C-alpha positions as CSV (number, residue, x, y, z in Angstrom):
1,M,0.0,0.0,0.0
2,F,1.2,3.5,-0.8
3,S,2.6,5.3,2.2
4,P,2.2,9.1,2.5
5,L,5.6,9.2,4.2
6,K,7.2,7.5,1.3
7,G,5.5,10.0,-1.0
8,L,7.0,12.9,0.9
9,T,10.5,11.3,0.6
10,V,10.0,11.0,-3.2
11,E,8.9,14.6,-3.3
12,R,12.1,15.7,-1.5
13,D,14.2,13.6,-4.0
14,C,12.3,15.2,-6.9
15,A,13.2,18.6,-5.6
16,H,16.8,17.6,-5.3
17,A,16.8,16.2,-8.8
18,E,15.4,19.5,-10.1
19,S,18.2,21.4,-8.4
20,I,20.9,19.5,-10.3
21,N,18.9,19.5,-13.5
22,Q,18.6,15.8,-13.9
23,D,15.7,16.0,-16.3
24,V,15.2,12.3,-16.8
25,W,15.1,11.5,-13.1
26,L,12.9,14.5,-12.5
27,H,10.4,13.3,-15.0
28,T,10.4,9.8,-13.6
29,C,10.1,11.1,-10.1
30,K,7.1,13.3,-10.8
31,Q,5.3,10.6,-12.7
32,F,5.7,8.2,-9.7
33,L,4.6,10.9,-7.3
34,A,1.5,11.8,-9.3
35,R,0.5,8.1,-9.6
36,S,1.2,7.5,-6.0
37,M,-0.9,10.5,-4.9
38,L,-3.7,9.3,-7.2
39,C,-3.5,5.9,-5.6
40,L,-3.8,7.5,-2.2
41,V,-6.8,9.5,-3.2
42,L,-8.6,6.4,-4.6
43,L,-7.8,4.4,-1.5
44,G,-9.1,7.3,0.6
45,I,-12.3,7.4,-1.3
46,Q,-12.7,3.7,-1.0
47,H,-12.0,3.9,2.7
48,D,-14.5,6.7,3.2
49,G,-17.0,4.7,1.4
50,V,-16.7,1.9,3.9
51,L,-16.8,4.3,6.8
52,A,-19.8,6.1,5.4
53,A,-21.9,3.0,5.1
54,G,-24.9,4.0,7.1
55,P,-27.9,1.9,8.1
56,R,-29.5,0.1,5.1
57,A,-32.9,0.3,6.7
58,A,-34.9,0.3,9.9
59,T,-35.7,-3.4,10.2
60,K,-38.1,-3.2,13.2
61,Q,-40.0,-0.3,14.7
62,S,-42.3,-0.5,17.7
63,Q,-44.3,2.1,19.6
64,Q,-45.2,1.3,23.2
65,I,-46.9,3.0,26.2
66,A,-45.3,3.4,29.6
67,N,-47.0,4.6,32.8
68,C,-44.6,7.0,34.4
69,F,-46.1,7.3,37.9
70,D,-47.5,3.9,38.8
71,F,-45.0,3.8,41.7
72,L,-47.1,6.4,43.4
73,P,-50.2,5.8,45.5
74,A,-53.4,5.7,43.4
75,N,-54.7,9.0,44.9
76,R,-51.5,10.8,43.8
77,R,-51.4,9.6,40.2
78,D,-54.3,11.9,39.3
79,D,-52.4,15.1,40.2
80,P,-52.8,17.3,37.1
81,A,-49.3,18.6,37.7
82,L,-47.8,15.2,37.1
83,S,-47.2,15.2,33.4
84,C,-44.8,12.8,31.8
85,E,-42.9,15.0,29.4
86,V,-39.6,13.2,28.9
87,S,-37.1,15.1,26.8
88,A,-33.8,13.4,27.5
89,I,-32.5,9.9,28.1
90,I,-29.2,8.4,29.5
91,H,-28.5,4.7,29.1
92,H,-25.8,2.6,30.8
93,D,-25.7,-1.2,31.2
94,G,-29.4,-1.7,30.8
95,Q,-30.3,1.1,33.1
96,L,-32.1,4.2,31.9
97,L,-32.5,7.7,33.3
98,F,-35.4,9.7,31.9
99,L,-35.3,13.5,32.4
100,N,-38.6,15.2,32.6
101,D,-39.1,18.5,30.8
102,K,-41.4,19.9,33.5
103,P,-40.7,19.7,37.3
104,L,-42.5,17.0,39.2
105,P,-44.1,18.0,42.5
106,A,-42.3,16.4,45.4
107,L,-40.4,14.1,43.0
108,P,-36.9,14.2,41.5
109,V,-36.7,15.3,37.8
110,V,-35.2,11.9,37.0
111,L,-37.3,8.8,36.5
112,R,-35.6,5.4,36.2
113,A,-36.2,2.1,34.5
114,S,-34.3,-0.9,33.1
115,I,-34.6,-2.3,29.6
116,D,-34.3,-5.9,28.5
117,S,-32.6,-7.3,25.3
118,A,-35.9,-7.1,23.4
119,G,-36.3,-3.3,24.2
120,R,-39.0,-3.7,26.8
121,L,-39.0,-1.2,29.7
122,S,-39.6,-2.2,33.3
123,P,-42.1,-0.1,35.2
124,L,-40.7,3.4,35.8
125,V,-39.8,4.4,39.3
126,A,-38.6,7.7,40.9
127,G,-34.9,8.4,40.6
128,T,-32.9,9.8,43.4
129,F,-32.9,13.4,44.3
130,S,-29.8,15.0,42.8
131,P,-28.3,18.4,41.9
132,L,-30.2,18.1,38.6
133,D,-33.3,19.0,40.6
134,H,-32.0,22.6,40.7
135,G,-32.2,22.9,36.9
136,A,-35.3,23.6,35.0
137,K,-36.6,22.4,31.6
138,F,-34.0,19.7,30.7
139,E,-34.0,19.1,26.9
140,A,-31.0,16.9,26.1
141,A,-28.5,14.5,27.5
142,A,-25.4,12.7,26.2
143,Q,-22.7,10.2,27.1
144,A,-19.0,11.1,26.6
145,V,-17.0,8.9,24.3
146,D,-13.6,9.5,25.7
147,D,-14.5,9.7,29.4
148,P,-16.9,7.8,31.7
149,I,-19.1,10.9,32.3
150,D,-22.6,11.9,31.3
151,F,-24.0,15.3,30.4
152,A,-27.5,17.0,30.6
153,I,-28.5,20.4,29.5
154,T,-31.5,22.7,30.0
155,A,-33.1,24.7,27.2
156,F,-31.3,28.1,27.8
157,D,-34.5,29.6,26.4
158,R,-35.0,32.4,28.9
159,F,-32.9,34.8,31.0
160,D,-33.6,38.0,32.9
161,P,-30.9,39.9,34.8
162,A,-33.6,40.9,37.3
163,R,-35.0,37.4,37.8
164,T,-32.4,35.0,39.3
165,G,-35.1,32.3,39.3
166,W,-34.7,32.0,35.6
167,D,-31.0,31.2,35.9
168,R,-32.2,27.6,36.5
169,F,-33.2,27.4,32.8
170,N,-29.5,27.9,31.9
171,A,-27.7,25.0,33.4
172,F,-25.3,22.4,31.9
173,F,-24.5,19.4,34.2
174,Y,-22.0,16.6,34.1
175,W,-21.5,13.6,36.4
176,P,-19.4,10.4,36.7
177,R,-21.2,7.7,34.8
178,G,-23.9,6.1,37.0
179,R,-23.6,8.7,39.7
180,V,-26.1,11.4,38.9
181,D,-26.2,12.2,42.6
182,Q,-22.7,13.7,42.1
183,A,-23.8,16.0,39.2
184,Q,-22.1,19.3,39.0
185,V,-22.7,22.5,37.0
186,I,-20.3,23.3,34.2
187,Q,-18.8,26.8,34.3
188,P,-20.9,27.7,37.4
189,T,-22.1,31.1,38.4
190,E,-24.0,31.7,41.6
191,R,-26.6,34.5,42.0
192,E,-28.8,34.6,45.1
193,S,-28.0,31.0,45.9
194,V,-29.0,29.9,42.3
195,V,-26.1,28.1,40.6
196,S,-26.2,28.0,36.8
197,S,-24.2,28.1,33.6
198,I,-25.4,31.6,32.5
199,K,-21.8,32.5,31.4
200,L,-22.4,30.2,28.5
201,R,-25.2,32.4,27.2
202,S,-22.8,34.9,25.7
203,V,-20.8,32.1,24.1
204,F,-23.9,30.8,22.3
205,E,-25.2,34.3,21.5
206,S,-21.9,35.1,19.8
207,V,-22.7,32.5,17.2
208,V,-26.5,32.5,17.2
209,K,-26.7,36.3,17.0
210,T,-30.1,36.5,18.6
211,P,-31.1,37.1,22.2
212,Y,-33.5,34.1,22.2
213,F,-32.5,30.6,21.4
214,K,-33.6,27.1,22.5
215,I,-31.3,24.1,22.9
216,E,-32.9,20.8,22.3
217,G,-30.0,18.5,21.2
218,L,-26.7,17.4,22.7
219,A,-24.2,14.7,21.6
220,A,-20.7,13.9,22.6
221,L,-18.2,13.0,19.9
222,P,-14.7,11.5,20.0
223,G,-11.9,14.0,20.8
224,R,-13.8,15.5,23.7
225,R,-16.2,17.4,21.4
226,L,-19.8,18.3,22.1
227,M,-22.5,19.1,19.6
228,F,-25.4,21.4,20.6
229,G,-28.6,21.3,18.6
230,I,-30.5,24.6,18.4
231,R,-34.2,24.3,17.6
232,E,-35.3,28.0,17.8
233,T,-33.8,31.4,17.6
234,G,-35.3,34.9,17.4
235,L,-35.9,38.2,19.2
236,S,-38.1,36.4,21.7
237,F,-40.0,33.1,22.3
238,R,-43.1,34.8,20.9
239,E,-41.5,35.1,17.4
240,P,-39.3,32.1,17.0
241,K,-37.5,31.0,13.8
242,F,-37.3,27.2,13.7
243,R,-33.9,25.8,12.8
244,F,-31.6,22.9,12.3
245,L,-28.6,24.6,13.7
246,V,-25.7,22.5,15.1
247,L,-22.8,24.0,17.1
248,E,-19.7,22.4,18.3
249,M,-17.4,23.1,21.3
250,R,-14.5,21.2,22.9
251,Y,-14.2,20.4,26.5
252,S,-11.2,19.7,28.8
253,I,-11.0,17.9,32.2
254,N,-9.0,19.5,35.0
255,H,-6.9,17.8,37.6
256,D,-9.8,18.1,40.1
257,R,-12.1,16.4,37.5
258,S,-14.0,19.5,36.8
259,I,-14.9,20.4,33.2
260,D,-14.1,23.5,31.2
261,L,-15.7,24.3,27.9
262,L,-13.3,25.9,25.3
263,D,-14.9,29.0,23.8
264,E,-14.0,28.1,20.3
265,V,-17.5,27.6,19.0
266,S,-18.0,26.5,15.4
267,V,-21.1,26.0,13.3
268,L,-21.4,22.5,11.9
269,A,-24.7,22.8,10.2
270,D,-27.3,25.5,9.6
271,W,-30.2,24.2,7.4
272,S,-33.9,24.5,7.1
273,A,-35.4,21.5,8.8
274,R,-38.3,21.7,6.3
275,D,-35.8,21.3,3.4
276,L,-34.4,18.1,5.0
277,I,-37.8,16.4,4.7
278,H,-38.8,18.1,1.4
279,G,-41.1,15.9,-0.7
280,E,-42.3,13.6,2.1
281,T,-46.0,13.4,1.8
282,K,-46.5,12.6,5.5
283,A,-44.9,15.9,6.5
284,D,-47.3,18.7,7.2
285,P,-45.8,21.7,5.3
286,S,-47.9,24.1,7.3
287,K,-46.1,23.3,10.6
288,D,-42.9,24.7,11.9
289,W,-40.2,22.0,11.8
290,G,-37.1,22.0,14.0
291,L,-34.3,19.9,15.4
292,S,-35.4,18.1,18.6
293,S,-32.6,15.7,19.4
294,I,-29.1,14.4,18.4
295,E,-27.5,11.1,19.3
296,Y,-24.2,9.5,18.4
297,C,-23.7,5.8,18.0
298,A,-20.0,5.0,18.5
299,D,-20.5,1.4,17.4
300,K,-21.1,2.5,13.8
301,D,-19.7,6.1,14.0
302,Q,-23.2,7.2,13.1
303,L,-25.2,10.3,14.0
304,F,-28.9,10.4,14.4
305,F,-31.2,13.4,14.4
306,L,-34.9,14.0,15.3
307,L,-37.0,16.5,13.6
308,S,-40.4,17.4,15.0
309,A,-43.4,19.7,14.6
310,E,-46.3,20.5,16.8
311,S,-49.6,22.3,16.6
312,K,-52.9,22.3,18.4
313,N,-54.0,19.6,15.9
314,G,-51.2,17.2,16.6
315,M,-47.6,16.2,16.8
316,E,-45.3,14.5,14.4
317,G,-41.6,13.8,13.7
318,F,-39.0,12.1,11.5
319,L,-35.7,10.3,12.2
320,L,-32.6,11.2,10.1
321,T,-29.1,9.9,10.0
322,Q,-25.6,10.5,8.6
323,H,-22.1,9.1,9.1
324,R,-20.1,11.3,11.5
325,G,-17.3,12.0,9.0
326,Q,-19.7,12.8,6.2
327,F,-21.7,15.1,8.4
328,L,-18.6,17.0,9.6
329,A,-17.6,17.3,5.9
330,G,-20.9,19.1,5.2
331,A,-23.2,16.2,4.1
332,R,-26.8,16.7,5.1
333,P,-28.6,13.9,7.1
334,V,-31.0,11.7,5.3
335,L,-34.3,10.2,6.3
336,V,-34.2,6.8,7.9
337,R,-36.4,4.4,5.9
338,D,-37.9,1.0,6.5
339,Q,-37.2,-2.0,4.3
340,Q,-40.0,-1.0,1.9
341,G,-38.4,2.5,1.5
342,T,-40.9,4.4,3.5
343,A,-39.6,7.1,5.8
344,I,-39.9,6.5,9.5
345,H,-42.6,8.9,10.6
346,F,-44.0,9.4,14.1
347,S,-47.4,10.7,15.0
348,H,-46.0,11.9,18.3
349,K,-43.3,14.5,19.1
350,P,-39.9,12.7,19.3
351,E,-37.5,14.3,21.8
352,G,-35.4,12.0,24.0
353,M,-33.1,9.6,22.2
354,A,-30.5,7.0,23.4
355,V,-28.5,4.1,21.9
356,I,-29.6,1.0,23.9
357,G,-27.9,-1.9,22.0
358,S,-25.6,-3.1,19.2
359,D,-26.1,-1.9,15.7
360,C,-27.3,1.4,17.0
361,R,-30.7,0.2,18.4
362,L,-32.4,3.4,19.5
363,L,-34.9,4.2,22.2
364,I,-36.9,7.4,21.5
365,A,-39.1,9.1,24.1
366,H,-41.9,11.2,22.8
367,D,-42.8,14.4,24.6
368,D,-46.4,15.2,23.6
369,D,-46.9,17.8,26.4
370,R,-50.7,17.5,27.0
371,F,-51.7,16.2,23.5
372,L,-53.4,12.8,23.8
373,G,-53.7,11.8,20.1
374,G,-51.4,10.0,17.8
375,I,-50.9,6.2,17.2
376,P,-51.0,4.7,19.7
377,P,-52.8,7.3,21.8
378,R,-52.1,8.1,25.4
379,A,-55.0,7.6,27.9
380,H,-53.7,10.5,30.1
381,V,-50.7,12.8,30.5
382,G,-49.1,10.5,33.0
383,Q,-48.2,8.1,30.2
384,M,-45.2,8.2,27.8
385,I,-45.1,6.9,24.3
386,Y,-41.7,5.4,23.4
387,S,-40.3,3.9,20.2
388,V,-37.6,1.2,19.8
389,I,-35.9,1.0,16.4
390,D,-33.6,-1.6,15.0
391,F,-31.3,-1.3,11.9
392,S,-29.5,-3.3,9.4
393,F,-26.1,-1.9,8.2
394,D,-24.3,-2.3,5.0
């Protein structure tokens, strides 16, 4: 196989030949170098083709219903404030943490369950109280690839210098894998006893260029890199622009195991979500479509994305994918399809997503707020619809 180092040696020899005017040797050298570089390019293309082989199809898809609060006494389950609105999931060794979008009265924000090899959930139970309970409106979570740590982030969708209570909506947490009780705030700032990550707002605003934005996606990549998915931007939440905007930052770990984010923010993607599903007849073009989750499957070096739309008349969403290298090179994600070629479409709002098995098996939690329609429908807001999707890969 051609070696790039060998090619560089030949290039230096060619330069030497040119300096002593050995025309024949120079011509031969340059021919060899050109052919060698062409060989390298072709090998690279072939190699990228192997790496970029994404899922051939979704081979199995199931939608199921879970009761989120059956662990409570019957007289408490009817509390209208108990709404199962899961927006983020963490999976480790068959154990799942579900982070609720809304605070749960007298309960931790985390619900727990186990999952078997067939993708069936055990009954959900309350998680332990943790520092995460000081955050508000969790929207995404991720597992680091290079380190045994997990992340969770709130929406960052509101801030008021005069209202320290809103600082809780601007929090980015991390914890040693499996120990959410040890969660800490990244880049902490304390105001009137509220600890948050509000210093990160200026970092995001420097790229987003608007005072309002909403984070709904988070993924950790190799090389201590983090992807942040922005669903909405604008002057305020009353006039949002829906987006598929993906930012990237690197993080470092200090000697005391605390985490710093490096302020070199880059834009990986900025597309119209509606354009990504253009031509799909199941997509309602009258709705506002935006990014609602990101997940990375290290097993196949594959990225997955959720797009969703909501209205008073219903919820819906699509699953998209792209190989990490291709996505970082600018390739747009494509719709995941079943074996008949039909795009995977949800009649619920997909938000939380986690890899739960080999070949990138996915668990997707749907956050339908108080909407009770869709297939299958929820009987009440204390239930959660979740999907399990299996793939075949080339």
